[in-house]
C-alpha positions, 0 to 999 in steps of 0.5 A: 780094122774092118768098117763094122770093128769086128777085126782087120779089113781083108787084104784083098779089099781095093784102097781108096786111090783104086776105088777113086780110079775105078769110080772116075773111069765110070763116070767118064764112060757114062758122060761119054756115052750120054754125049755120043748119044745126044749127038746122034740124036742131033744128027738125025734130026738135021738128016744125018752125017754132014762134014762141017767146020767145027770138030766132032768125033770123025776129026782125026786126032794126035797119036799121043791123044789117041794112045792116052785115050786107049790106055785109060779106056782099057785101064792100063794106066799102071802097067803103062807107068810101070813099063815108062819105069822100067825105060828109066831104069838108070835114072831111077837107080843110078848109072852103076847099079843099072849096069848090073841089075836089070828088071825083068817083069811086074807082077800087076797082082802081087805088085812085085817088081823082079830084077835080076843082078849079074852077081851076088854083090850087086844082088846084096846091094840091091836088096839092101836098096830096095826099101828106098827104091820101092818108096821111089817107085811109088812116088813116081806111080802112086802109093801101093803100086809097087810092094816088093822088089824081088831080086833072082839069083845071077844066071851063071855059065852053064853047068859043065859036067866031067871028071873035075865036077864035084858030086852034089855041087850046084855048079859056078862059084857064085855063092847067091843064095 
């Protein structure tokens, strides 16, 4: 229901978690800007930039800290988290399923993880496990990050054309779909 009680809320409205992330990011940027401005005024009163024994914004930082800061500033939290899940795919789905089903891409707008399997049997198995996998992924990444797992058809050998090919056939004997 919408806030005025007139009907269902539009699907495009961000959820509470998304709004909280946006507000937190804006507050961090505002605080950083206030701190930078105050530091610049202080340095101007002292007569310019000086090196000292205390830490300041010019000091080197650890690579991990720099990467985390960049991810936060650019709003890449979700794509980075999903990329981490793709790297841990065998741990999440199990070794057997990971050998036959490989994540291809993540559509951030639709919140769909696209997975390709090497046979129809594994595609069917993955479709049966999809609701549990979506729940597990959302536990790791945050509620609503993955809405659907889309299973692609297996890629078969190139189609052969020749005298033994039946008219209208679709290629290899795999009957996906």
